N, C-alpha and C positions, 0 to 999 in steps of 0.2 A: 506492500498499500506506499502510497506515493505521499509526500509530507501536504501538498493541499486536500489529499482527500481524509488526514486526519485531522486538518483542523477543521473538517468539519464535521467530520464525527465529533469530534471533543465541541462543536459549536453547539452538536444542538442538531444537526441542518442535515436529516434522514430523505424526505422525500426524493425523489430523483428530479422532477422537473426544475422544483425551488435551487435543490444541488447544482444542475445544469445554468440556472439561472445566476446564481450566482458563480459558478466560472461563466462566465459571458463574462459581468463586469471585472472581473478581477483582468481577464483580456482587453478591457478595455480600460482602464488604470492604468497593465502592464505597457502601452501603447503609449500615450502621452504622459506617467510617471514609473520605468520600470524598476530606477532605482526604488525608488521609496515599497512598490510591489513587491522588490526583492528583501530590503531592509525586513520589511513586516516576517513576512513569510521567517524568516533567517531569526532576527531580535528579539517577537512576542509571543507569548504563549497559544499555544496552537487554537483555543478559545476563544478568543478579539480576533485572532488575524483575519475572518469570514464578515465579521461587524466594519473592524475600519478598511474594510474594502468596500466595503456594501455603502459605509458613509463618504467615503472618498467618489464611489461611482456616481452615487448620487446629487455632491457638488460639482465634478467633472458636466454631468450632465445642466446643469445647473446656467455652470459659468457655458457651455456652449452654445444656448438658447441664449446667451445675454452679448454674444459675440461675433453671431453668424446674420450675416444678408442688415438690409434696412433700419434705421430706426426705430420706425414704422412694426417692420416685420416682425425683430427683436422685442417691442413691446407689446405684441398680442400675444405671439410664443412663449412670451414669460407669462403674461396674466394669465393659457391657457395651461401651463403647468401650473404654477401655483396653486388651481384649483381643482386640478385633480388630484395632486399631493393633499391638499387639504380634505379634499373628501374623497380619499383613501384613507385615510390616516384618524379624520373619524370614523367610519365605517369600521375598518380595522381590518379589512381585506383592497383586495385587488385583484382585477387579469394583466394588466399592463409589469411584462417579465421586468420593463424596466425599475415598480417600483415593489413587486416584492420581496427582494431580497432586504429593502429599506425598511418593509414592513413587521417582517420575521425579526430584523436586527434590533425595531424599536421594543416590539414584544420582550425582546430579551437585556433590552436595556433599555428601559422607558424616557429615562431623563435626554434621550434620543431626539422623542418625538420631537417637543420643545424648542430645540437646538435646531434641528431642521426645516420646521413654524420660524425660527428667529433669523435663518437664513434667508431665506424666501423672503421675508418680510422686506430685509436690507436691500431686497437687488432694486430699488430704483435709484437706490448712493450709486451705482455701476449704472443705469443707463442712463443716468440723468447728467454724466459725465461731464465735464468743463473747462475741468484744472484747477489748482486751488490758485486760491490770490495769492491767500497766507498762509503760514505755516500751519496755522488753527486750523484751516478749511482744511488740510490733511490728518490732522486728527480726529477730526471730525468723523473722516473719512476713515481713519482708521478702525476709531467707535462703531462707525455705523454700516461699515460691510466690512473689513477687515479680521475682525475680531469674532465676531456672527460665523463669520464664514470660516474658521479658523477651527472655529468651539464645535462643530459640528464632528470630526473626528477627534479632536482633541479631547473630548469632555470623555470618550469611550475610555482614555490612558490615565486619567483625571482619578485623584482618590473615590470614595464611594460616600453618600451628607452630601455634606457640605460644601462647597467648591467653589466658595466666596475667596478663600485667598488665591488657590487655582489660580480662579478665571483673574486674577489681578497681574498674578506673575507670568501667564500667558498673554495678556494686553501688550504688558510693556516687554518680551521675547516676539510679537507678531508690528507691533509699533517698528522694530528691528530688524526681521522678513520681510514686512511692505516696503519698510524706506531700498533696502538693498534690489531687492527685487525691480524697484522702480529706474532704481542707478542704472543694474546689471542688464535690464531689457530697453536703453533708453530709445535705441535705436530702430529695435522692432516700433514700439509704442511711437517717436517721432508717425514708424512711414504709412500709421494705421492713422494719421491726425488730435493724435494724442500728450499729451506734454503735464507731466504728472511730476513736476518740478516745481515751487511757487511759487508764483511770478515775484514776488514779494523778496525771496532769495537769491533768487535770476539777478534782481539789482543791486543787490550786496554786495554782487561780484563785477558788476556790468558784463553779464551774455546775455547776450538777445535768444529768443525762439531761433530769431534766423541763423545764427551761430550754429547752434547744437545742429539746425533742420539739414546747415549746408556741410555738417563735419566738417569745421574750423576748430581743430586742433591746436588753439591757441594757449598761451601760460594762466591767463581767465578761466576758460573751462577746466584743464585742468587740477585749476585751485577747486573752485566748486564742485567735481564731481570730489575730487580730495574728502574735503568737507564732508560731505552726502555716504564718502564711505568710514570717516570716522565717527558721526552722528550714529551710524549704525551700528558697526561696530564696539561702543559706547555701549549703547543701550542692549544689543547681544548680551553685554558680560555681566551686565547688571537680570538681562531674561534667565543667566544658566539656574537662579534661583528655585524657578519651576522643574528644577529636576528633584529636587529634595520633599516639591507635594504632590509624586507621582507616588503610588505601589512601586516597591524595588521590582516587582517584573518588569513594569515598563520603562524602566531608569536608562537601558541600555539603548534604546528605541528613541527616546527622544533626548538622549546622549548627541545619539548619531543624528540625528535632525538641526542638533545646535553647531554639533561640528563640520558638517555636511557648511549650512550658512559661514564659515569661520573661511572655510578651504576656498567658499564664491568669491567669497570676500578679497580674499588672499592674490585671488586670480587675475580680479579686478583691479588692482594694486600696481600688478607688473606691467601695466598700463593704458592710463586711465584713456587716453586719450581712442584708443580701441574701442571703448563705452559707445565712440559713436559712430563705431560702424557695424560693428557685431556685439554679444552676449561673451563675457567668459566663462568657461567653466572647471569645476575645480580640476586639480590635478588627478589621473587616476592612480599612479601609487597613492598620495596619500588619501585617497581616499579608498581606497581599500583596506591599507592599512586601521585605518577607522572602523570600518564596518568587521574585520576580522576579530579586532579587538573588543570590540562592542558581543560581537557574536561568539566570545569567548566568556566575555564574562557572564551573557545568558546565560550558556549552559552551565554555567555552573552555580547560577540561580536557580534555574529548572530543576538543577541533581543531575 
């Protein structure tokens, strides 16, 4: 029996059709987040893996609807999806293979229901995105969209019962991760007409949108990007407090997530000007060492 089949058994997923639904979602998540799928399978307890896959697939499906096509079509598709999810969760059943794993995982982890609905309620923040005038508007976006999205999956890794302290630590972490993503994905976002650096910050460095869109590798642009990476790193260091707030068996996975972000930041710093053309990727040897180290820790915890 393979690792995935053991995970489905451990999670209590025995129905053949439902197992196939989870399997399809695992393939979907692997296509866009192969590293996360691999890490989850190696680092998390078997019983947790299918539920994390279902939560990640739900987030991906929602994000895809927000990102695909003209705004009017995206808004309509998002509204239909929100209704479908809300009605399915209220009824406790669905014929939609995209939602069956989510509903089954909600039955196993009831708090996932509210986190999924919170994320759906936050999607307008992304649909209506028109850039940030100030740092405060960026922070509002983190509160209104990034954090609810992150908690869909992260809540499954947090402590049982009251998660207030855990959520606060997640807020610090996702501030760092979102800022890092915005810097690292700068070229891709600009190509799609999205400027994710606050206008206030651009003015502070004497950088214009035209400078960024034109790929002008100027000293001021490098200083701007370096400062944004510095901010992300400082907040990421504070966000490490989240590790102590999760059960011991989930810490290897959480440390891996934090470690990957640190590697991405390090890769971006090698040549900040290159971010105007492409995203930076973690060095593969370092990423493999990180995964191997946390895998050994996970094995020791599982005995």
